[in-house]
C-alpha positions in Angstrom: 137.2 146.5 69.9 133.5 145.7 70.6 132.9 144.4 74.1 131.5 140.9 74.2 127.8 140.8 75.0 126.9 139.1 78.3 124.9 135.9 78.5 121.7 134.7 80.2 121.9 130.9 80.6 118.8 128.8 80.4 118.7 125.0 81.0 115.8 122.6 81.1 115.1 119.0 82.1 112.2 116.6 82.5 111.9 115.2 86.0 109.8 112.3 87.5 108.6 114.5 90.4 108.4 118.2 90.9 111.6 119.8 92.2 110.9 121.8 95.4 114.3 122.9 96.6 117.6 124.3 95.4 119.4 121.1 96.5 117.1 119.0 94.4 117.6 121.3 91.5 121.4 121.3 91.8 121.4 117.5 92.1 119.6 116.9 88.8 122.1 115.3 86.4 120.6 116.8 83.2 120.7 120.3 84.6 124.2 119.8 86.0 125.5 118.6 82.6 124.0 121.6 80.8 125.4 124.0 83.3 128.8 122.4 82.9 128.7 122.9 79.1 127.6 126.5 79.6 130.4 127.2 82.0 132.9 125.7 79.5 131.5 128.0 76.8 131.7 131.0 79.1 135.4 130.4 79.8 136.3 129.7 76.2 134.3 132.6 74.7 135.3 135.3 77.0 131.7 136.1 77.6 130.1 136.4 81.1 127.0 134.7 82.3 124.9 137.3 84.2 122.2 134.9 85.4 121.2 131.3 85.2 117.7 130.1 84.7 117.5 126.3 85.5 114.1 124.9 84.7 112.3 121.5 85.0 108.9 120.0 84.3 107.2 116.7 85.0 105.1 117.1 81.8 107.0 115.3 79.0 104.9 116.9 76.2 105.9 120.5 77.1 108.7 121.9 75.0 111.3 124.2 76.6 110.1 127.2 74.5 106.7 127.0 76.1 108.0 127.4 79.6 107.5 130.5 81.7 111.1 130.4 82.8 112.3 130.4 79.2 110.2 133.5 78.5 111.6 135.1 81.6 115.2 134.4 80.5 114.4 136.0 77.1 113.0 139.1 78.8 116.0 139.4 81.1 118.4 139.0 78.1 116.5 141.6 76.1 116.5 144.1 78.9 120.1 143.5 79.8 121.3 143.7 76.2 122.5 140.1 76.6 122.4 136.9 74.5 120.7 133.7 75.5 122.9 130.7 76.1 121.5 127.1 75.7 123.8 124.1 76.4 122.6 121.9 73.4 119.6 123.0 71.3 119.4 119.6 69.6 119.3 117.7 72.9 116.5 120.0 74.2 114.5 119.3 71.0 115.1 115.5 71.3 113.2 115.6 74.6 109.9 116.7 73.0 107.4 115.2 70.5 108.0 115.7 66.8 105.3 118.4 66.4 106.8 120.2 69.4 110.3 120.0 67.7 108.8 122.0 64.8 107.4 124.5 67.3 110.8 124.9 68.9 112.3 125.7 65.5 109.6 128.3 64.9 110.1 130.0 68.2 113.8 130.2 67.9 113.5 131.6 64.4 111.3 134.4 65.7 113.4 135.5 68.7 114.8 139.0 68.7 117.8 138.0 70.8 120.9 136.0 69.8 120.7 132.4 71.0 124.0 130.6 71.5 124.4 126.8 71.4 127.3 126.0 73.8 127.9 122.6 72.3 128.4 124.0 68.8 129.9 127.3 69.8 127.5 129.1 67.4 124.4 131.1 67.4 121.1 129.8 66.1 120.8 132.9 63.9 124.2 132.2 62.3 123.1 128.8 61.0 121.8 128.5 57.5 118.3 127.1 56.8 119.9 123.8 55.8 121.9 123.6 59.0 118.8 124.3 61.1 116.8 121.7 59.1 119.6 119.2 59.6 119.7 119.8 63.3 115.9 119.5 63.4 116.0 116.2 61.5 118.7 114.7 63.7 116.7 115.6 66.8 113.6 114.0 65.3 115.5 110.8 64.3 117.1 110.5 67.8 113.6 111.0 69.3 112.2 108.3 67.1 114.9 105.8 67.8 114.7 106.5 71.6 111.0 106.0 71.5 111.4 102.7 69.7 114.0 101.5 72.2 111.7 102.3 75.1 108.8 100.5 73.5 110.9 97.5 72.7 112.2 97.5 76.3 108.6 97.7 77.6 107.5 94.8 75.4 110.5 92.7 76.4 109.8 93.5 80.1 106.2 92.4 79.7 107.3 89.1 78.1 109.8 88.4 80.8 107.4 89.2 83.5 104.8 86.9 81.9 107.4 84.1 81.6 109.0 84.5 85.0 106.1 83.2 87.1 105.9 79.9 85.1 109.7 79.4 85.5 109.6 80.2 89.2 106.6 78.0 89.7 108.4 75.0 88.1 111.6 75.7 90.1 109.6 76.0 93.3 107.9 72.7 92.7 111.2 71.0 92.1 112.6 72.4 95.3 109.5 71.3 97.3 109.6 67.8 95.9 113.3 67.5 96.7 112.7 68.7 100.3 109.8 66.3 100.7 112.0 63.4 99.5 114.8 64.3 101.8 112.4 64.5 104.7 110.8 61.1 103.9 114.3 59.5 103.8 115.1 60.9 107.3 111.9 59.6 108.7 111.9 56.3 106.8 113.2 54.1 109.6 110.9 55.7 112.2 107.8 55.0 110.0 108.9 51.4 109.4 109.3 50.7 113.1 105.8 52.1 113.7 104.5 49.8 111.0 106.2 46.8 112.5 104.4 47.4 115.8 101.0 46.9 114.2 99.2 43.6 114.0 99.6 41.7 110.8 97.5 43.1 107.9 96.8 46.4 109.7 97.9 49.6 108.0 99.5 52.6 109.8 97.0 55.4 110.0 98.2 59.0 109.6 96.7 59.9 113.0 98.6 57.1 114.7 101.8 58.1 113.0 101.3 61.8 113.9 100.8 60.8 117.5 104.0 58.7 117.5 106.0 61.5 115.9 104.8 64.1 118.4 105.5 61.7 121.3 109.0 61.3 120.0 109.3 65.1 119.7 110.0 64.9 116.0 109.3 68.4 114.5 106.9 68.6 111.6 107.9 70.1 108.2 107.0 73.6 109.6 108.7 73.0 112.9 105.5 72.4 114.9 103.4 69.4 115.7 102.4 66.7 113.3 98.7 66.4 112.3 96.7 63.9 110.3 97.4 65.6 106.9 101.2 66.1 107.4 101.6 62.5 108.5 99.5 61.3 105.5 101.7 63.2 103.2 104.8 61.6 104.7 103.4 58.1 104.3 102.5 58.9 100.7 105.9 60.3 100.0 107.7 57.2 101.4 105.5 55.1 99.1 106.9 56.9 96.1 110.5 56.4 97.0 112.5 53.5 95.6 113.3 50.6 98.0 115.8 51.7 100.6 119.0 49.6 100.2 119.7 47.3 103.1 123.1 47.2 104.8 125.2 44.0 104.4 
């Protein structure tokens, strides 16, 4: 019985920022998912993983087959008489541009080591041309649909961001008007008393009202002292309110 060939496992993920430590590498969800699939394959196949080559890049246009770590994994597999183990070839292709997917197919076709797909439980070399083409087409279609979803999401986000300030502006104005009306109602009686103290025909000036409010230690809308403008706004707001009902 021929002894099962060992495996060299390679995994790859795109990251937002460069990974600088083993802890960050082990915490990456995409790499963890690929490693889990490789370990399941190892257990089910009876093969043994000699070495793991986790890899990552911040450059989204770079296909996994162009990575230095991928070439290292191939070299180690060749020298050790081992096969290369990928978690999911189609998923790796889905993460690249369409022209790079074609490049991935070309590189895999030209390799002189067996390449296992843990998700399929098969080697790339055992697949027919039609099977490889189907895998390539599914990867391209998934890539296209994912790109469309991202573009649609970005467009919707821009529309929502453009609409939000207008809605917030209106809501803020309504809240400000409501607060001003409530404040005017609270100070209504005070303002009327100040008006009654004036000689007939004389209007209450904002400065006089501000002085009276400050003397009575009534806080301004911002919690400080009243000034000409804040008193003027209060008089104007009271003038817009409907007549206050009188008690009977």
